[in-house]
C-alpha positions as CSV (number, residue, x, y, z in Angstrom):
1,M,8.9,-17.3,9.1
2,H,10.7,-17.5,5.5
3,S,14.7,-16.8,5.1
4,V,16.2,-16.1,1.8
5,G,15.4,-18.4,-0.6
6,E,12.3,-20.2,0.7
7,S,8.8,-20.3,-0.1
8,A,5.4,-20.4,0.8
9,E,2.3,-21.2,-0.8
10,D,-1.2,-19.9,0.0
11,E,-4.1,-21.5,-2.3
12,G,-2.2,-21.0,-5.1
13,L,-0.3,-18.1,-4.5
14,I,3.4,-18.6,-4.4
15,F,5.9,-16.5,-2.4
16,K,9.3,-16.7,-2.4
17,V,11.6,-14.3,-0.7
18,T,14.5,-13.5,-2.7
19,G,16.2,-11.0,-1.0
20,L,16.0,-9.6,3.0
21,R,18.5,-6.9,4.3
22,E,19.3,-3.5,6.0
23,V,19.3,-0.9,3.6
24,Q,20.5,3.3,4.0
25,E,17.5,4.4,2.3
26,I,15.0,3.1,-0.5
27,P,14.6,4.9,-3.6
28,V,11.2,6.0,-4.9
29,G,9.7,6.4,-8.2
30,Q,9.1,9.2,-10.5
31,Y,5.6,9.9,-9.3
32,A,6.6,9.4,-5.4
33,Y,5.2,12.1,-2.7
34,P,7.2,13.2,-1.1
35,A,9.8,12.8,-4.1
36,R,13.0,11.8,-1.6
37,P,14.3,8.8,-0.9
38,I,12.6,6.4,2.0
39,R,15.1,6.7,5.0
40,P,14.6,5.2,8.0
41,A,13.4,7.1,11.7
42,K,15.7,7.9,14.4
43,G,16.9,5.0,16.5
44,A,15.3,2.9,13.8
45,K,17.1,0.3,10.8
46,L,15.1,0.1,7.5
47,V,15.1,-3.4,5.8
48,L,14.2,-3.5,1.9
49,A,12.4,-7.1,1.3
50,T,12.7,-8.5,-2.3
51,V,9.5,-11.2,-2.9
52,V,8.7,-13.0,-5.8
53,W,5.5,-13.7,-5.7
54,K,3.0,-16.1,-8.6
55,N,-0.6,-16.5,-8.9
56,D,-1.5,-19.9,-9.7
57,T,-5.2,-19.5,-9.6
58,D,-8.6,-19.0,-11.2
59,E,-8.6,-15.2,-10.9
60,S,-6.7,-12.1,-11.0
61,A,-4.9,-10.9,-7.3
62,D,-2.9,-7.9,-5.8
63,N,-1.3,-9.5,-2.5
64,F,0.3,-6.6,-0.9
65,C,-2.4,-3.9,-2.4
66,G,-4.3,-2.4,1.0
67,G,-2.2,-3.3,3.4
68,A,0.3,-5.5,4.8
69,G,0.7,-9.3,3.0
70,A,3.8,-9.8,5.2
71,K,5.7,-9.2,7.9
72,L,9.2,-8.5,9.0
73,L,10.1,-10.7,11.9
74,D,13.2,-10.1,14.0
75,Q,15.2,-13.0,16.1
76,E,13.0,-12.5,19.1
77,N,10.1,-13.1,16.7
78,R,8.5,-9.7,17.3
79,N,6.1,-8.7,14.2
80,F,7.0,-5.4,12.2
81,D,4.3,-3.6,9.6
82,P,5.4,-2.9,6.4
83,I,6.2,1.0,5.7
84,E,3.2,3.3,4.6
85,R,4.9,4.2,1.4
86,Q,5.2,0.9,-0.4
87,I,3.6,2.2,-3.6
88,D,6.3,4.9,-3.5
89,I,9.2,1.9,-3.8
90,R,10.9,2.4,-7.6
91,R,9.5,-0.5,-9.7
92,N,7.1,-1.6,-7.5
93,T,3.8,-2.6,-8.7
94,I,1.8,-2.8,-5.9
95,C,-1.3,-1.7,-6.1
96,S,-1.3,-0.5,-9.4
97,K,-2.5,-3.6,-11.2
98,E,-3.9,-7.3,-10.7
99,I,-1.3,-9.9,-11.4
100,Q,-3.2,-12.3,-13.6
101,P,-3.5,-15.9,-13.1
102,G,-0.1,-17.4,-14.5
103,F,2.5,-14.8,-14.0
104,K,5.0,-13.8,-11.4
105,V,5.6,-10.4,-10.5
106,R,8.9,-9.1,-8.2
107,Q,8.2,-6.9,-5.3
108,Y,10.0,-4.9,-2.7
109,L,8.5,-4.4,1.1
110,G,10.0,-1.9,3.1
111,F,10.4,-2.3,6.6
112,E,11.5,-0.4,9.6
113,M,12.6,-2.1,12.8
114,P,14.6,-0.8,16.5
115,S,18.2,-0.1,15.0
116,D,19.6,-3.0,17.6
117,A,17.1,-5.5,16.4
118,E,18.3,-8.4,14.1
119,I,16.7,-9.4,11.0
120,G,14.9,-12.8,11.7
121,G,12.7,-13.0,8.5
122,L,9.5,-12.7,6.6
123,R,6.0,-14.4,7.5
124,P,3.4,-14.3,4.6
125,L,-0.3,-13.3,5.7
126,D,-3.1,-15.5,4.8
127,L,-2.3,-14.1,1.0
128,R,-5.6,-15.5,-0.5
129,R,-7.7,-14.5,2.1
130,R,-7.4,-11.2,1.6
131,Q,-8.9,-8.9,-1.1
132,S,-6.9,-6.2,-3.1
133,G,-8.5,-3.1,-3.6
134,L,-10.0,-3.3,-7.1
135,A,-11.7,-6.5,-6.1
136,L,-13.4,-5.1,-2.5
137,R,-14.4,-1.5,-5.0
138,Q,-16.0,-4.4,-7.1
139,Q,-17.7,-5.8,-4.3
140,L,-18.7,-2.8,-3.0
141,A,-20.4,-1.6,-6.5
142,S,-21.9,-4.8,-6.6
143,E,-23.8,-4.4,-3.4
144,Q,-24.7,-1.0,-4.1
145,Q,-26.3,-2.3,-7.9
146,R,-28.5,-4.5,-5.5
147,Q,-29.5,-1.6,-3.2
148,P,-31.7,1.3,-4.3
149,A,-30.2,4.6,-3.6
150,R,-31.7,6.5,-0.9
151,V,-31.6,10.1,-1.3
152,E,-31.9,12.5,1.7
153,P,-32.6,16.1,1.7
154,V,-29.5,17.6,3.3
155,G,-30.2,21.2,4.9
156,L,-27.1,23.1,3.7
157,R,-26.8,27.2,4.1
158,L,-23.9,29.2,2.2
159,P,-22.9,32.3,4.1
160,P,-23.1,35.0,1.5
161,A,-20.2,35.8,-1.1
162,T,-17.7,38.5,-0.2
163,P,-14.4,39.5,-2.5
164,Q,-11.1,38.7,-1.6
165,R,-9.2,41.7,-0.1
166,G,-7.8,43.9,-3.0
167,C,-10.4,42.6,-5.6
168,R,-12.2,44.8,-7.4
169,P,-16.6,44.6,-7.9
170,G,-16.9,42.8,-11.1
171,S,-14.2,40.9,-10.9
172,T,-14.3,36.6,-10.7
173,R,-12.1,36.3,-7.7
174,W,-15.2,36.2,-5.2
175,T,-15.3,33.7,-2.2
176,S,-17.7,32.8,0.7
177,N,-16.9,33.8,4.1
178,P,-16.1,31.3,6.5
C-alpha cells in the first residue's frame, strides 16, 4: 500500500502517488458522456488519486487502460476498484495514447468507497504484466493474420420492406417489419 509521496516500481514502470483525497465531484473532459461531473453514489464517498508514472521500459505502455492498474485500500485493507468513467476525467490520458519509453505522465483515478470508510492508500497491480488495449489488439490482429479466414454461410431471411406510417409510395423512408 502506498501513501502520498511514495513510489513503487514494477519491471520498469515507476508509479508515484502524488495526491489521494476525498472530493465532492470529479470534473470531466469535453468529450465525456454523460457530460456532467462524476459524483458519488448515495452512501459513498468519492476519492481522487493523482498518480505520476514513468515508462522506464523499452516499449510503449498504458498502465490503466482496460481495467484497474491500481486499487484503493481503506484502513481495514479492503480493496476498491476504480470507477468505470476513468477516461472521462478531465486531463486524463488513459486509453488515449501509449506512453513511450522514457516519458512520464500524470493520470487521475477515481474510486468510490463507503462514506464511513477511511482512505488507507493506493496499491498498484502488476503494471508490467497487464497488456494495454493497443497491445492486445495488435496481438489479436497478428494471430488472425497467421490463421486463414473461415467464411461460413449464414442463413439470413429478411422480412419484406413496408413503408413507415405516413409515408407515401415512392418515398425513401421504408423500413423492415420487426
